[in-house]
C-alpha positions as CSV (number, residue, x, y, z in Angstrom):
1,M,0.0,0.0,0.0
2,R,2.8,2.4,0.9
3,D,4.8,1.6,-2.2
4,G,1.7,2.0,-4.4
5,L,1.1,5.5,-2.9
6,L,4.7,6.4,-3.4
7,T,4.4,5.4,-7.1
8,S,1.3,7.7,-7.4
9,I,3.2,10.6,-5.9
10,I,6.0,10.2,-8.4
11,K,3.6,9.9,-11.3
12,W,1.7,13.0,-10.3
13,S,5.0,14.9,-9.9
14,E,6.2,13.8,-13.4
15,K,3.1,15.5,-14.9
16,S,3.3,18.7,-12.9
17,D,4.9,21.7,-14.6
18,I,6.0,23.3,-11.3
19,V,7.6,20.3,-9.5
20,H,11.3,20.1,-10.0
21,A,12.2,17.3,-7.7
22,L,11.0,14.9,-5.0
23,I,13.1,14.1,-2.0
24,Q,12.3,11.5,0.6
25,T,13.4,12.0,4.1
26,G,12.4,10.5,7.5
27,S,12.9,7.0,8.8
28,L,12.3,5.3,5.4
29,A,15.3,7.2,4.0
30,R,17.6,6.6,7.0
31,A,19.9,3.6,7.7
32,D,19.3,3.4,11.4
33,G,16.7,0.6,11.4
34,T,13.9,2.8,12.8
35,A,11.6,2.3,9.8
36,D,8.8,-0.3,10.1
37,D,5.4,-1.1,8.5
38,L,3.8,1.8,10.4
39,S,6.3,4.4,9.3
40,D,5.0,7.6,7.6
41,V,6.2,8.7,4.2
42,D,8.1,12.0,4.3
43,I,8.3,13.8,1.0
44,E,9.8,17.2,0.2
45,I,8.3,18.6,-3.0
46,I,10.9,20.9,-4.5
47,T,8.9,23.4,-6.6
48,S,9.2,26.7,-8.3
49,K,5.9,27.7,-6.9
50,P,5.4,26.4,-3.3
51,S,2.7,29.0,-2.6
52,S,0.7,27.8,-5.5
53,L,0.6,24.2,-4.2
54,G,-0.3,25.5,-0.8
55,V,-3.2,27.7,-2.0
56,D,-4.8,25.0,-4.1
57,D,-4.1,21.5,-2.7
58,S,-6.5,19.6,-4.9
59,W,-3.4,17.8,-6.1
60,L,-3.6,15.7,-2.9
61,H,-6.7,14.1,-4.3
62,Q,-4.9,13.3,-7.6
63,I,-2.4,11.2,-5.7
64,G,-4.9,8.9,-3.9
65,D,-8.1,8.5,-2.0
66,L,-7.6,11.2,0.6
67,I,-9.3,10.9,4.0
68,T,-8.1,14.1,5.6
69,V,-5.3,16.6,5.7
70,L,-3.7,18.9,8.2
71,R,-2.5,22.2,6.7
72,L,0.5,23.9,8.3
73,N,1.8,27.1,6.8
74,P,4.7,29.5,7.4
75,E,2.4,31.7,9.6
76,D,2.1,28.7,11.9
77,G,5.8,28.7,12.5
78,Q,6.8,26.4,9.6
79,E,9.8,27.3,7.4
80,W,7.9,25.8,4.5
81,A,4.2,25.0,4.1
82,T,3.4,21.4,5.0
83,R,0.5,19.1,4.2
84,L,0.0,16.1,6.5
85,A,-2.2,13.8,4.5
86,I,-3.9,10.5,5.5
87,Y,-5.0,8.3,2.7
88,S,-7.6,5.5,2.7
89,E,-4.9,2.9,2.4
90,G,-3.9,3.8,6.0
91,V,-0.8,5.6,4.9
92,K,0.2,9.0,6.2
93,V,2.3,11.2,3.9
94,D,4.0,14.4,5.2
95,F,4.5,16.7,2.2
96,M,6.8,19.7,2.6
97,L,6.3,22.3,-0.1
98,A,9.7,23.8,-0.5
99,G,11.3,26.3,-2.9
100,I,14.4,25.4,-5.0
101,E,16.5,27.4,-2.5
102,R,15.8,24.6,0.0
103,V,18.3,22.4,-1.8
104,R,20.4,25.1,-3.4
105,S,21.5,26.5,-0.1
106,M,22.9,23.1,0.9
107,I,24.6,22.6,-2.4
108,D,26.2,26.0,-2.2
109,A,27.4,25.4,1.4
110,R,28.5,21.9,0.5
111,M,26.8,20.9,3.8
112,L,23.6,19.1,4.6
113,D,21.2,20.2,7.3
114,P,20.7,17.7,10.2
115,L,17.6,16.2,8.6
116,Y,19.3,15.4,5.3
117,E,22.4,14.3,7.0
118,R,20.4,11.5,8.7
119,G,19.5,10.3,5.3
120,Y,17.6,11.3,2.2
121,R,16.6,9.8,-1.2
122,V,16.1,11.6,-4.4
123,L,13.0,10.0,-6.0
124,L,12.7,12.4,-8.9
125,D,14.7,15.2,-10.4
126,K,13.4,16.8,-13.6
127,S,15.7,19.8,-13.8
128,G,18.9,18.9,-12.0
129,A,17.9,20.8,-8.9
130,T,19.5,18.2,-6.6
131,T,22.8,17.9,-8.5
132,G,25.6,18.6,-6.1
133,L,23.8,17.7,-2.9
134,P,26.4,16.1,-0.6
135,V,26.1,12.4,0.2
136,P,24.5,11.9,3.7
137,S,26.5,10.4,6.4
138,Y,23.4,8.7,7.9
139,G,24.6,10.0,11.2
140,F,23.0,12.2,13.8
141,P,24.3,15.6,15.1
142,A,26.1,15.7,18.4
143,A,23.7,16.5,21.3
144,V,24.4,20.0,22.8
145,L,24.2,20.5,26.5
146,P,22.5,23.7,27.8
147,S,24.2,26.9,28.8
148,Q,23.6,28.1,32.3
149,E,20.9,30.5,31.0
150,E,19.0,27.8,29.1
151,F,19.3,25.4,31.9
152,C,17.9,27.8,34.5
153,A,15.1,28.9,32.1
154,I,13.9,25.3,31.7
155,V,14.1,24.6,35.5
156,E,12.3,27.8,36.4
157,E,9.6,27.3,33.8
158,F,8.9,23.8,35.1
159,W,8.5,25.0,38.7
160,F,6.4,27.9,37.4
161,E,4.0,25.4,35.9
162,A,4.1,23.2,39.0
163,F,3.0,26.2,41.1
164,H,-0.4,26.1,39.4
165,V,-1.3,22.4,39.8
166,P,-2.2,22.4,43.5
167,K,-4.5,25.4,42.9
168,Y,-6.4,23.5,40.2
169,L,-6.5,20.4,42.3
170,A,-8.0,22.4,45.2
171,R,-10.7,23.8,42.8
172,G,-11.4,20.4,41.2
173,E,-10.3,21.7,37.8
174,L,-8.8,18.4,36.6
175,W,-8.7,19.4,32.9
176,L,-6.6,22.4,33.8
177,V,-4.4,20.1,35.9
178,K,-3.8,18.0,32.8
179,Q,-3.0,21.0,30.7
180,R,-0.3,22.2,33.1
181,D,0.8,18.6,33.6
182,W,1.6,18.2,29.9
183,T,3.7,21.3,29.8
184,M,5.6,20.0,32.7
185,K,6.1,16.7,30.9
186,E,7.5,18.5,27.9
187,L,10.0,20.2,30.1
188,L,10.7,16.9,31.9
189,L,11.5,15.4,28.5
190,R,14.1,18.1,27.8
191,M,15.7,17.4,31.2
192,M,15.7,13.6,30.5
193,E,17.5,14.2,27.2
194,W,20.2,16.3,28.9
195,H,20.5,13.7,31.6
196,A,20.9,10.9,29.1
197,V,23.7,12.9,27.3
198,T,25.6,13.5,30.5
199,R,25.4,9.8,31.4
200,S,26.3,8.4,28.0
201,I,29.9,7.2,27.3
202,G,29.6,7.7,23.5
203,P,27.4,9.7,21.1
204,I,23.7,9.3,21.8
205,D,20.7,10.2,19.7
206,V,17.9,11.9,21.8
207,W,16.3,13.5,18.8
208,H,12.6,14.1,18.3
209,I,9.9,13.9,21.0
210,G,11.1,10.9,22.9
211,T,11.5,8.6,20.0
212,R,13.2,5.3,20.9
213,M,13.4,6.5,24.5
214,H,13.8,3.0,25.8
215,E,17.3,3.0,24.2
216,W,18.6,6.0,26.1
217,I,17.0,6.4,29.5
218,G,18.5,4.8,32.5
219,R,17.0,2.1,34.6
220,E,16.2,4.3,37.5
221,T,14.5,6.9,35.3
222,R,12.5,4.2,33.5
223,A,11.2,2.9,36.8
224,E,10.2,6.4,37.9
225,L,8.4,7.1,34.7
226,Q,5.8,4.4,35.6
227,G,4.4,6.7,38.2
228,I,4.3,10.1,36.5
229,F,0.9,9.7,34.6
230,G,-2.3,9.8,36.5
231,R,-6.0,9.2,35.9
232,F,-8.6,11.9,35.6
233,E,-9.2,11.8,39.3
234,A,-7.9,14.2,42.0
235,A,-6.0,11.8,44.2
236,D,-4.3,10.0,41.4
237,A,-3.5,13.3,39.6
238,R,-1.8,14.5,42.8
239,R,0.2,11.3,43.1
240,A,1.4,11.7,39.5
241,F,2.2,15.3,40.0
242,E,4.4,14.6,43.0
243,A,6.1,11.8,41.1
244,T,6.8,14.2,38.2
245,T,8.3,16.9,40.4
246,K,10.4,14.4,42.2
247,L,11.8,13.0,39.0
248,F,12.5,16.4,37.5
249,G,14.3,17.6,40.6
250,R,16.5,14.5,40.7
251,L,17.4,14.7,37.0
252,G,18.0,18.4,37.1
253,R,20.4,18.3,40.1
254,E,22.3,15.4,38.5
255,V,22.7,17.2,35.2
256,A,23.9,20.3,37.1
257,Q,26.5,18.2,39.1
258,T,27.8,16.5,36.0
259,T,28.1,19.7,33.9
260,D,29.1,22.2,36.6
261,L,25.9,24.1,36.1
262,E,24.1,25.7,39.0
263,Y,20.7,24.3,39.7
264,P,18.2,26.9,41.0
265,Q,17.4,25.0,44.2
266,R,15.9,28.1,45.8
267,V,13.1,28.2,43.2
268,E,12.3,24.5,43.7
269,N,12.4,24.8,47.5
270,Q,10.1,27.8,47.6
271,I,7.6,26.5,45.1
272,T,7.5,23.1,46.8
273,A,6.9,24.8,50.2
274,L,4.0,26.8,48.8
275,N,2.5,23.7,47.1
276,E,2.8,21.6,50.2
277,R,1.1,24.2,52.2
278,L,-1.9,24.3,49.8
279,L,-2.0,20.5,49.4
280,S,-2.0,20.0,53.1
281,Q,-5.2,22.0,53.6
282,K,-8.4,20.1,54.1
283,P,-11.0,20.6,51.3
């Protein structure tokens, strides 16, 4: 099913006057063994008129039986417009609508960006737009540890979010508890990534929203993760909240010790004291 849809994408592109090249990225183009039968198809459409494809995306229906599409545009924070399409065959295709300068800048610099360095495949080139693209190393960029400023910003934001959870628990606002909780989880993930890098003997790939996390988190952290998610119920939400703050604090202090950064312990102590005071009050 996936191969058939890929063939349809190529056939459509061959007929389009404004498509110069098709480049496949993502797990299916890499050599790290992450691709499987459930992997999405990631396609960059190199075109002379990316805005035209973005304004009128009826071309998505020409490729296959489209179920739905999510439209992301530069005003949404995207460098290039993107169309995330799900087809009736159960295949999801992420289309990036990129100008020719997307590849030309890498050719001129003789250097691939991190996504292409991980692996890419030219599926179609009608105008020689990709000629001169460097060969990918199929490697991943070295993880960068935070500066003192970045580290403190993440820690303080985490505890800022944590300050609100006991208030919402006291009010019975469980949906708002979950909203704050997820922001805390995103910040926790960042700290987990830094922690994994500081504990790794060699290069480690912590790229992209916790993908293959089981390969890079430590045994102690893996055990603690079992308790950080709670049900939509006050007592269990509180238990998960306390497990989350405990894990973040431990990881943050260990990262600081390993990297000679300063952990803002005062912030944690004061927010924790305020939270404990509120949580100890009888409803």
